[in-house]
C-alpha positions in Angstrom: 78.9 169.4 92.9 77.1 172.7 92.8 74.4 173.7 90.2 74.1 177.2 88.9 70.8 178.8 89.9 70.8 180.8 86.7 71.8 178.4 84.0 71.8 175.0 85.9 75.4 174.2 84.9 77.5 171.9 87.1 80.3 173.5 89.0 82.9 172.4 91.6 82.2 172.9 95.2 85.1 175.3 95.5 83.7 177.7 92.8 82.0 180.8 94.0 80.8 181.8 90.5 79.4 179.8 87.6 82.0 178.9 85.0 79.3 179.1 82.3 77.4 182.3 82.9 79.4 183.9 85.8 76.4 184.1 88.1 77.1 183.7 91.9 76.6 180.2 93.1 75.7 181.2 96.7 71.9 180.8 97.1 70.0 183.4 99.1 68.1 181.9 102.0 64.4 181.8 101.6 62.3 182.7 104.7 58.9 181.2 105.1 56.0 183.5 105.8 55.0 183.8 109.4 52.0 181.6 110.3 49.3 183.3 112.3 49.3 181.9 115.9 46.2 180.3 117.1 44.9 181.6 120.4 45.4 179.1 123.3 43.1 178.5 126.1 45.4 179.1 129.0 42.8 178.3 131.7 42.2 174.8 130.3 45.9 174.0 130.2 46.4 175.1 133.7 43.6 172.9 134.9 44.9 169.8 133.1 48.4 170.3 134.5 47.0 170.7 138.0 45.0 167.5 137.7 48.1 165.6 136.4 50.2 166.8 139.3 47.6 165.9 141.9 47.4 162.3 140.4 51.2 161.9 140.5 51.2 163.1 144.1 48.5 160.5 145.0 50.5 157.7 143.4 53.7 158.7 145.2 51.8 158.8 148.5 50.3 155.3 147.9 53.7 153.9 147.1 55.2 155.3 150.3 52.3 153.8 152.4 52.8 150.4 150.7 56.6 150.5 151.4 56.0 151.4 155.0 53.4 148.7 155.5 55.8 146.1 153.8 58.6 147.2 156.2 56.4 146.6 159.2 55.3 143.2 158.0 58.7 142.1 156.7 57.5 141.4 153.1 59.0 143.3 150.1 56.7 146.0 148.8 55.3 145.6 145.3 54.9 148.7 143.2 51.4 149.4 142.0 52.3 149.2 138.3 54.6 146.1 138.8 54.1 143.3 136.4 53.2 140.0 138.2 55.9 137.4 137.8 55.2 134.2 136.0 55.6 131.0 138.2 58.8 129.1 137.5 58.3 125.4 137.1 61.2 123.0 137.8 62.4 121.0 134.8 61.4 117.3 135.0 64.3 115.1 135.9 64.9 112.1 133.7 64.4 108.8 135.6 66.5 105.8 134.5 65.2 102.3 134.9 66.5 100.5 137.9 67.7 97.0 137.2 67.6 94.2 139.6 71.0 93.1 141.0 72.5 90.0 139.3 72.3 86.9 141.3 75.6 85.7 142.9 76.4 82.1 142.3 78.3 80.0 144.6 82.0 79.5 143.8 82.8 76.3 142.0 84.5 73.7 144.1 88.2 73.3 143.4 89.3 69.8 143.0 92.9 68.8 143.7 95.1 68.6 140.6 95.7 65.1 139.4 99.2 64.0 140.2 101.5 63.2 137.3 103.6 60.0 137.5 106.7 62.2 137.0 107.5 65.9 137.1 107.3 67.6 133.7 110.5 69.4 132.8 110.3 73.1 132.6 111.0 75.3 129.6 114.7 76.0 129.6 115.5 78.6 127.0 116.3 79.2 123.3 119.0 76.9 121.7 122.1 78.8 120.5 122.6 76.3 117.7 121.3 73.0 116.3 123.4 70.1 117.5 123.9 66.8 115.7 121.6 63.9 116.6 122.7 61.3 114.0 125.6 59.7 115.8 125.6 55.8 115.6 127.9 53.0 116.5 127.9 51.5 113.0 129.0 54.8 111.4 131.5 55.3 114.1 133.2 51.9 113.4 133.0 52.1 109.6 134.4 55.6 109.3 137.1 54.8 111.9 138.5 52.2 109.5 138.1 54.4 106.4 139.7 57.5 107.9 142.4 55.5 109.8 141.3 56.7 113.2 140.6 60.3 112.4 136.8 60.1 112.6 136.8 59.1 116.3 138.7 62.2 117.1 136.1 64.3 115.2 133.2 62.6 117.1 134.7 62.9 120.5 135.7 66.5 119.9 132.1 67.2 119.0 130.8 65.5 122.1 133.2 67.5 124.4 132.0 70.8 122.7 128.3 69.9 122.7 128.1 69.0 126.4 129.6 72.4 127.2 127.0 74.0 125.0 124.1 72.0 126.6 125.1 72.0 130.3 127.6 74.7 131.1 125.0 77.5 131.8 123.3 75.2 134.3 126.1 73.3 136.1 128.8 75.9 135.6 131.4 73.3 134.5 133.5 73.1 131.3 134.9 69.9 129.8 138.3 70.0 128.3 138.4 69.6 124.5 139.1 66.0 123.5 142.1 66.8 121.3 143.8 68.8 124.0 143.3 66.0 126.4 144.5 63.3 124.0 147.6 64.9 122.5 148.9 67.0 125.4 147.5 66.3 128.9 147.1 62.5 128.7 150.7 61.9 127.5 152.0 64.1 130.2 150.1 62.2 132.9 150.8 58.7 131.4 147.2 58.4 130.3 145.9 58.8 133.9 144.0 62.0 133.0 142.3 60.2 130.1 140.6 58.0 132.7 139.6 61.0 134.7 138.3 62.8 131.6 136.1 59.9 130.6 134.8 59.5 134.1 133.9 63.2 134.4 132.2 63.6 131.0 130.2 60.4 131.5 129.1 61.6 134.9 128.2 65.0 133.5 126.2 63.5 130.7 124.2 61.3 133.1 123.4 64.3 135.4 122.2 66.4 132.5 119.9 63.5 131.4 118.4 63.4 134.9 118.0 67.2 135.1 116.2 67.4 131.8 113.9 64.5 132.7 115.1 62.2 129.9 114.5 58.5 130.8 117.8 56.9 129.9 120.3 55.3 132.2 123.9 56.5 131.6 126.7 57.7 133.9 130.3 57.3 135.1 129.5 53.7 136.2 129.0 52.7 132.5 132.5 53.9 131.7 134.2 51.8 134.4 131.9 48.8 133.9 131.9 48.6 130.1 134.9 50.5 128.8 137.4 49.3 131.5 136.2 46.0 132.8 134.3 45.2 129.7 137.5 45.3 127.7 138.2 41.9 129.1 135.4 40.5 126.9 136.3 42.7 123.9 132.7 44.0 123.4 132.6 46.2 126.5 134.2 49.3 124.8 131.7 49.0 121.9 128.8 48.9 124.3 130.1 51.9 126.2 130.6 53.8 122.9 127.0 53.0 121.8 125.5 54.2 125.1 127.6 57.4 124.9 126.5 58.2 121.4 122.8 57.5 122.2 122.9 59.6 125.4 124.4 62.6 123.4 121.8 62.2 120.7 119.0 62.4 123.3 120.6 65.5 124.9 121.2 67.2 121.6 117.6 66.5 120.4 116.2 67.9 123.7 118.4 70.9 123.5 117.4 71.6 119.8 113.8 71.8 121.0 113.9 73.5 124.4 117.4 74.9 124.6 
């Protein structure tokens, strides 16, 4: 904004004349009155300048002599006006306490392991199903009369299936199903294969008892001794059946725990 020198009114910067009174807004420059110059003493100034130049020349000559002497002695030259450097102290290093080494004790004597009276059976696996362990001779005889001979077929079919479940993954064998043997294969072989089937399943059950470490005596000899020869004294087949059911109960119980 511009102010009019005549009426002091405000005007835009682009205006050349006052909008109120019409006076020109350009101010005339005011020149200051010339100041009278003081006479200078030229002789004194010349002497001061000459003395200053001589002092600078002496300082330069001294610096050159000091540099030449430093070059001759091999030490770096220090300028006259150089500020002396402060000595640098090394930072103190932290010292950690040193611990005495731990004493080394002699190894404990190893004593021989106490021998067990028999080898412990190893962990076999996970059971695929829970097998029956409640077979008994009394129930076998009673239900055989009640069901007119059907219950023995159910029990022996279960035994043939259970022994495959227990032992097949270890001995690689497979026992034929009891119903297939009784109704098809045995009649075709005039009951000869029935003797072979009982011999094989009795021997397989006895081998599985030994492999699992179960202390019970049973095998193919029990079939021939009690079921065949014992039939002459009538009680032999019952003794064989009781031993067969107990052996399968022991195997099924061990399988339900260890697989």
